N, C-alpha and C positions, 0 to 999 in steps of 0.2 A: 652137709655133714652131720655127724652125730651131735657135736657140740651145739649146733644151731637148733636141732630138735629138742635137746635138753633145755636150752634157754627158753624156747617157745612154750614148752610144757610148764616150766617154772613160772613164766609170766602169766599163765592162766591160774596161778595160785595153787598148783598141785606140787606135791613133794615127789622128788625123783630119788630112788635108791640106786646108786651106781656102785657096782663091785668092779674095781679096776686095779690092774697091776701096774699101769703106767702112771706113776705118781704125779708127774708134771701135769698130765692131762686132767687127772682127778682134782688136783689142787687148784687148777685154773678155773674149774667149774663150780666147785663146792663153796657153800657158806659154812657148812659144818662137816667135819671129817672125823671118822672113827677108825682107829688103826687096830688091827688084830695081829697078834703074834702067837702062832701055834694055837689058834682058836680062842685066845683070851684077849679081851679088850685092854690095850695098854695106853691109849690116848683118846681123848674126845675134846674137840674144840675147833676153833677157826683154822683155816689152812696155815696161817702164820704161827699160831700156837703149836700146832702139831709138828710143823717143820722144825721148830726149835726145841721140841720136847726131848729131854735126855733119854727117856725110855725108848722113843722111836729111833733116835740116833744110835743108841746102843744095840737095839734089836736088828736094825737093818744095815748099819755100817760097822758096828763094833767099835770099840775104843780105838783100835789101830786105824780103822777106816776114817774116823773123825779126824785124827791127827793128820792122816794123809790128805784128806780133803782140805784142811786148813793150810797145810804146806803147799798144796797145789794152788789154792786161792792166792796165797802170798806170791808164789812164783809167777802166776798170771798177772798179778798187779805189777810186779817188777818188769815184766816184758811188755806192758801196755805202751810204754813210751819208746820201745826199741825200734830202731830203723830197720826196714827190710833190706836184705842183701841177696845177691844172686850167687849161684854156685861158681861163677867165673871169678869172683872176687878173691884176691890174694894169690893169684897165679902169675 
């Protein structure tokens, strides 16, 4: 797969420039990430730094998107201990 090829090239001491719209894939491979918004650089750093950068969150999720993401994260945490049930229950 592509990820293996990129790792192989990097292990040889070469730099790889990856332009990618699948953020998870890009962040899983990169040591340094640069984020562009409408052609302007808005972030430059490690994957973790970029993932938590307010400019990136605002540009790609918007303020409402961030609130929805945090609410969903909380809801998922609440359901982590929930017991599964079937459609037949309660009949």
